[in-house]
C-alpha positions as CSV (number, residue, x, y, z in Angstrom):
1,X,-45.0,-38.3,-42.2
2,X,-43.4,-37.6,-45.4
3,X,-44.2,-38.0,-48.8
4,X,-41.5,-38.2,-51.9
5,X,-42.5,-37.8,-55.4
6,X,-40.5,-38.2,-58.6
7,X,-41.0,-35.8,-61.2
8,X,-41.5,-36.4,-64.7
9,X,-42.7,-34.6,-67.6
10,X,-46.1,-35.9,-67.8
11,X,-46.8,-35.7,-63.8
12,X,-45.0,-32.5,-62.7
13,X,-47.6,-30.2,-63.0
14,X,-50.0,-32.5,-61.1
15,X,-47.5,-33.3,-58.5
16,X,-46.9,-29.3,-58.0
17,X,-50.6,-28.8,-58.0
18,X,-53.7,-30.7,-57.3
19,X,-51.3,-33.4,-55.1
20,X,-49.5,-30.9,-53.3
21,X,-52.9,-29.0,-52.2
22,X,-54.4,-32.6,-51.4
23,X,-51.0,-33.3,-49.4
24,X,-50.7,-30.3,-47.5
25,X,-54.1,-30.6,-46.2
26,X,-53.3,-33.8,-44.2
27,X,-52.5,-32.7,-40.6
28,X,-50.1,-35.8,-40.2
29,X,-47.9,-34.8,-43.0
30,X,-44.6,-33.1,-41.9
31,X,-42.6,-33.0,-45.2
32,X,-43.5,-33.5,-48.9
33,X,-40.3,-34.2,-51.2
34,X,-40.1,-33.3,-54.8
35,X,-37.2,-35.3,-56.4
36,X,-35.9,-34.3,-59.9
37,X,-35.4,-37.2,-62.3
38,X,-32.9,-35.3,-64.4
39,X,-30.3,-34.2,-61.7
40,X,-29.1,-34.5,-58.1
41,X,-32.0,-32.3,-56.9
42,X,-34.6,-32.1,-54.3
43,X,-37.4,-29.4,-53.3
44,X,-38.6,-30.1,-49.6
45,X,-41.6,-28.5,-48.3
46,X,-41.6,-28.9,-44.4
47,X,-43.9,-27.8,-41.6
48,X,-42.8,-25.7,-38.9
49,X,-43.1,-27.1,-35.6
50,X,-44.4,-23.5,-33.9
51,X,-46.7,-22.4,-36.4
52,X,-47.4,-25.4,-38.9
53,X,-46.7,-23.2,-42.1
54,X,-45.0,-24.8,-44.8
55,X,-41.3,-23.7,-45.4
56,X,-39.8,-24.4,-48.6
57,X,-36.0,-25.5,-49.2
58,X,-34.1,-26.9,-52.2
59,X,-31.2,-28.9,-52.1
60,X,-28.9,-29.6,-55.3
61,X,-25.9,-31.8,-55.8
62,X,-24.5,-35.1,-55.2
63,X,-22.4,-33.7,-52.0
64,X,-25.7,-32.6,-50.3
65,X,-28.4,-33.9,-48.2
66,X,-32.0,-34.2,-48.3
67,X,-33.0,-33.0,-44.6
68,X,-35.8,-34.7,-43.4
69,X,-36.1,-33.3,-39.7
70,X,-39.2,-34.7,-38.9
71,X,-37.5,-38.1,-38.9
72,X,-34.2,-36.9,-37.5
73,X,-32.1,-38.1,-40.4
74,X,-30.5,-36.5,-43.5
75,X,-30.2,-38.3,-46.8
76,X,-27.3,-38.0,-49.1
77,X,-28.5,-37.5,-52.3
78,X,-25.6,-39.1,-53.6
79,X,-27.3,-42.2,-51.9
80,X,-30.8,-41.2,-53.1
81,X,-29.8,-41.4,-56.4
82,X,-27.0,-44.3,-56.3
83,X,-28.7,-46.2,-59.0
84,X,-29.9,-43.8,-61.4
85,X,-27.9,-42.3,-64.5
86,X,-28.7,-38.9,-65.5
87,X,-26.9,-36.6,-67.5
88,X,-23.2,-36.7,-66.9
89,X,-23.8,-38.9,-63.7
90,X,-22.8,-42.8,-64.0
91,X,-24.9,-45.2,-61.9
92,X,-22.9,-46.9,-59.1
93,X,-23.7,-49.8,-57.1
């Protein structure tokens, strides 16, 4: 239902290009999530129920959540990045 990719400098173009086109053609995929490795930021492509069209959404900041409607959950970005150290952020846990 969901594919999550962590973006890196060496793979970002492939994740946004060839991989995205491949995943988007899978009828069972409901959400494709790109996670930044440098900041608390996620880009979500999700299918709408009515038209099956892909919709883009972006969330950023440790106080926001990653919405995954197809799973009926929203993951706090602070939890997604809990053990990740980044610019200006400390790893916790």
